[in-house]
N, C-alpha and C positions, 0 to 999 in steps of 0.2 A: 716171293712170299707166295705159301699155298697154305690153302685153309678148306674144311670142311661144309656144307650146305645140307643140313638133314633138317627137314622141317615139315610141319603139318597146317594143313593151311582151308583158311574159310573164303568161298567165292560166290560172286555173285554174278551171275547173267542175266540174259535174257527170255533163257529159260529157269532160271529162281538162283535158291540157294543150294550150293552144293560142297563138297568138302576134297582135299587131297594132300597128295604126300610129294614130296622133293627130295631128290639124292644129286648135288654135288660138288664139284671141287673147283675153288677162285683159285686162279696163277695169274700172279701180279693185278691185273688189269681186267684180266678173262675171268668169264664165270662157266660152266657147262655144265649143265642140271640135266636130271630127267625127270618129269614131271608125271602122276599119274590124276586125272582130274576126275572128280563122278558129280553130276547134274542130278535134279530130282529124277527119279528113276520111275515115279509115276507119271504116267498122262502121254501123251505125245511129244513133248518138251525135254526128256530125260536124255544123259548124254555120257560118255565114257572115255577121257581123251586121253592120250599116249601121247606124249612128244620127248623130243630133245631140241635142248635149246643151247644158243653160245649167244652168251650176252655182252657186253663189254662196260665198264663199271667206270665212272669219273668222279672222284674225290672233291666234295664240296667242304668237307669237315673232317676232322681227324676219323669221327662216327659217324658221317654220311655219306653215300654215294648215288651218284644219278645212275640209272639202268637203262640199258639202251638194247636191245637186241631182236633176233628171229630163231623163229625152230621150226621144227617138221614134223607131224606123225599123223596119230592115224586117229580118227573119229567115226564113233559108233555114238546112233541118236536117235531116238523115238521112245519105245515102249523097251526100257532095254532088256525088262527079263518077262517079255513075250514078247508079241509081234504084231508090228510089224517093224524092223530097225531097218535102217540105212547105214551105209558106212561111206565115208568121203578121207584122202588123204589134203591137210592142210599145211600153212604157213601160218605161225605164229609169233607175227610181230608184237613186239611188247618196247613199253617203256614203264622205271619206276623207279622207287628210291629205295636204298637199304639202307636202315638205321641200327646202329649198334657197335661196340668195339670189336675187332676182328677176333679176338681170344677169346670171348665170353658167351656161354650162354646166352639166347634170347635176344638172338639178332633178328631183328624184324623187316621183312619187303614187304612193300606195299604197291603192285602192278597194273598194267593194265594192258589186256591181249587180246588180239582181236583175232578172229577164226576165215583164214580165206581156202576158200576153196581148190583143189585144185585139178579141180575135174566138172563132170557135170553134177550139180547136186537132184537126188531123188526122194520126193514126198509121194513113197507108199501111204495107203491110208489103210486103216483098221477097220473091221468091220461094219462100226457106227458110221465111217466114211470119213470121220477124221485124218489128218494129212498131218502128217511126221516133219518136226521143224527142229534142225540144226542150231544151235548158237553161234553167234555172231560175234562177240565181245563179250568179256568175262574181265572181272574185278576182285585182286588175289591180295588174300592177307595172311602174309606167312609166318608163320615162327617158327625159327630156328632151334632145333632142340643142342 
């Protein structure tokens, strides 16, 4: 079975409320996705994350599956449209639930994702002395279009 996953998402993280977009393909029990997430762009806790993720789906009913996987990506965080901004490569472990029939529009994915840095985390400061801070965890609700 091959199915597409194209959707828009709303997320809540320890940096604030954000939004995103995802594009993926489901091949039997494997879901491969590219994601783009934007956090609050004003203030020291803003972020933009672009990741590639591989997930395993375990069906529990005809319309519901548990999703578990991991991804890798790039994270820019801080004052996104101003300075300072820091960058980090991150692993993104994830667990969630995919709900809805495979052939219908409106499938919903709800998941919890962590951001695990693969190197040192920089905390540059702005002119007022505020250090930029990356997100650590994100709760996402995605609506498949």
